[in-house]
C-alpha positions, 0 to 999 in steps of 0.5 A, a space after each residue: 973523658 968519662 963515659 955517661 952511664 946511659 951510654 954504657 947501658 945503650 951500648 950493652 943493650 945495642 950489642 944484645 939486640 945486634 947479636 940476637 942473643 938469648 938473654 935473661 931479664 930478672 925483674 925486681 920481684 924475682 921473676 926471670 924472663 927469657 928471650 931475645 931483646 928486640 928493641 929498647 928505648 928510654 923506658 921499656 925493653 921489647 923481649 921476644 919470648 916463646 909466648 910472644 913479644 913482651 914490653 917490660 918497663 925498665 923500672 921493673 928490671 933488676 938485671 939483664 944478662 946473656 943466658 948461660 948454662 947453669 950446672 946444678 951442684 952434685 949432692 948425694 941425693 941428686 948426682 949431676 949426670 944421669 949415668 951416675 944416678 941409681 934407680 929409686 928404691 922399689 924401682 930396681 929391675 
């Protein structure tokens, strides 16, 4: 028996609500919202963020995912860890 697409969505969102995980909600305009998913219905997500509760229309949402650590890539100008960094020119001790 195939699973209804709405059931997959509801199962995923219910797990995020139940586990109180911090999530990233990416909007179609590229904005990333961060917070805990408190509730949802057919049309909106209720997201608890540091600034308060936000109601976000699902039609504005591109992606919902659990937040995770994103390691910045190493470059010659920007080493990955502070102890690898050298003082800026003119700021040597």
